[in-house]
C-alpha positions as CSV (number, residue, x, y, z in Angstrom):
1,M,4.8,-20.9,8.8
2,S,6.7,-18.6,6.3
3,H,8.0,-15.2,7.2
4,V,5.7,-12.4,6.3
5,N,7.2,-9.0,5.4
6,H,5.7,-6.0,7.1
7,T,6.9,-3.2,4.9
8,L,4.3,-0.7,3.8
9,L,5.1,1.4,0.8
10,L,3.5,4.8,0.8
11,V,3.4,6.6,-2.6
12,E,2.7,10.2,-1.5
13,R,3.7,13.4,-3.3
14,D,2.8,15.8,-0.5
15,A,5.6,16.2,2.0
16,A,3.3,17.3,4.8
17,D,1.1,14.3,4.3
18,A,4.1,12.0,4.2
19,D,5.2,13.5,7.5
20,L,1.8,12.8,9.0
21,A,2.1,9.2,7.8
22,R,5.5,8.9,9.4
23,S,4.2,10.3,12.7
24,A,1.3,7.8,12.7
25,A,3.6,4.9,11.8
26,S,5.8,5.7,14.8
27,L,2.7,5.5,17.0
28,C,1.3,2.4,15.6
29,A,1.2,-0.6,17.9
30,L,1.8,-3.0,15.0
31,E,5.4,-3.2,13.8
32,F,6.1,-2.3,10.2
33,N,8.6,-0.5,8.1
34,L,7.2,2.6,6.3
35,Q,8.9,3.3,3.0
36,V,7.9,6.6,1.4
37,C,8.3,7.4,-2.3
38,V,7.4,10.9,-3.6
39,D,6.1,9.8,-7.0
40,A,5.3,6.8,-9.2
41,S,8.7,6.7,-10.8
42,A,10.4,6.6,-7.3
43,A,8.0,3.8,-6.2
44,L,8.6,1.7,-9.3
45,D,12.4,2.2,-9.0
46,Y,12.2,1.2,-5.3
47,L,10.2,-2.0,-6.2
48,A,12.7,-2.8,-9.0
49,T,15.7,-2.6,-6.8
50,A,14.5,-3.7,-3.4
51,S,15.5,-7.1,-2.1
52,V,12.9,-9.8,-1.7
53,A,12.9,-9.1,2.0
54,A,12.3,-5.3,1.4
55,Q,9.4,-5.8,-1.0
56,P,6.2,-4.3,0.5
57,F,3.4,-6.2,2.0
58,I,1.0,-3.4,1.3
59,I,1.2,-0.5,-1.1
60,L,-0.8,2.7,-0.3
61,I,-1.0,5.0,-3.3
62,N,-2.2,8.6,-3.5
63,L,-4.4,8.7,-6.6
64,D,-3.1,12.3,-7.5
65,L,0.5,11.7,-8.4
66,P,2.9,13.7,-10.6
67,K,4.5,12.1,-13.7
68,L,2.6,8.8,-13.8
69,E,-0.8,9.1,-12.2
70,G,-2.1,6.7,-9.6
71,L,-4.2,4.7,-12.0
72,G,-1.1,4.1,-14.2
73,V,0.8,2.9,-11.2
74,L,-2.0,0.5,-10.3
75,R,-2.0,-1.0,-13.8
76,T,1.7,-1.3,-13.8
77,L,1.8,-3.0,-10.4
78,R,-1.0,-5.4,-11.3
79,I,0.9,-6.7,-14.4
80,N,4.2,-7.0,-12.5
81,P,4.6,-10.6,-11.2
82,A,6.4,-9.3,-8.1
83,T,3.5,-7.1,-7.0
84,H,0.6,-8.9,-8.7
85,D,-0.8,-10.2,-5.4
86,T,0.2,-7.3,-3.2
87,P,-2.7,-5.4,-1.7
88,L,-3.0,-2.0,-3.4
89,L,-4.8,0.6,-1.4
90,V,-5.7,3.9,-3.1
91,Y,-6.5,7.0,-1.3
92,S,-7.5,10.5,-2.4
93,R,-8.8,13.8,-1.1
94,E,-11.3,13.6,-3.9
95,F,-13.7,10.8,-3.1
96,N,-15.9,10.6,-6.2
97,Q,-17.6,7.6,-7.7
98,A,-15.7,7.8,-11.0
99,D,-12.3,7.6,-9.2
100,V,-13.4,4.8,-7.0
101,L,-14.7,2.7,-10.0
102,L,-11.6,3.5,-12.1
103,S,-9.3,2.5,-9.2
104,Y,-11.0,-0.8,-8.7
105,R,-10.9,-1.5,-12.5
106,A,-7.2,-0.7,-12.5
107,G,-6.6,-3.3,-9.7
108,A,-7.1,-1.5,-6.4
109,N,-8.0,-3.7,-3.4
110,S,-9.4,-0.8,-1.5
111,F,-10.2,2.9,-1.9
112,V,-10.2,5.1,1.2
113,P,-10.5,8.9,1.9
114,K,-7.1,10.5,2.3
115,P,-6.3,11.0,6.0
116,H,-6.0,14.6,7.2
117,D,-4.1,14.1,10.5
118,A,-1.9,11.7,12.3
119,A,-4.7,10.1,14.2
120,Q,-6.6,9.3,10.9
121,Y,-3.4,7.9,9.4
122,L,-2.8,5.8,12.6
123,A,-6.4,4.4,12.3
124,L,-5.8,3.7,8.6
125,F,-2.5,1.9,9.1
126,S,-3.8,-0.1,12.0
127,N,-7.0,-1.1,10.4
128,Q,-5.5,-2.0,7.0
129,L,-2.5,-3.8,8.5
130,V,-4.6,-5.9,10.8
131,Y,-7.0,-6.7,7.9
132,W,-4.3,-7.5,5.3
133,L,-2.0,-9.3,7.7
134,S,-4.8,-11.6,8.8
135,T,-5.8,-12.2,5.2
136,R,-2.2,-13.0,4.2
137,H,-1.6,-15.2,7.2
138,W,-4.7,-17.2,6.4
139,S,-3.7,-17.4,2.7
140,D,-0.2,-18.6,3.7
141,Y,-1.7,-21.1,6.1
142,R,-4.1,-22.5,3.5
143,R,-1.3,-22.7,0.8
144,E,1.1,-24.5,3.2
145,S,-1.6,-26.9,4.4
146,A,-2.4,-27.9,0.8
147,H,1.3,-29.1,0.5
148,V,1.2,-31.3,3.6
């Protein structure tokens, strides 16, 4: 079976929230590399310059970003061939129906409330990684089986 990258890219403008995410990542039973970018421009630069091995398996995006807002990032990532199939998870403190609908229309795979503490980030990382890793492994298996 092919190698699956376990890098999670977190696009988070709030330093305290990024620190919570780092704390949770260090406690997570599943192994993954957490790459944090403070805004959309930094995330897009990271993606443009990262090696194939460092490309993220999952991208978690704060909807409320400076410069290029979260919806703009989603649209940009969905049209980029390198990230077109990457799971894009949006999170926000504001959990209103309009943001949820706009996020899904822009290409989000999931919309979740923004975690407020390390335990909630830990649950978010664990649940999302398990889900998306199992989905990706099954997808890789089906794709490889079709070529046998």
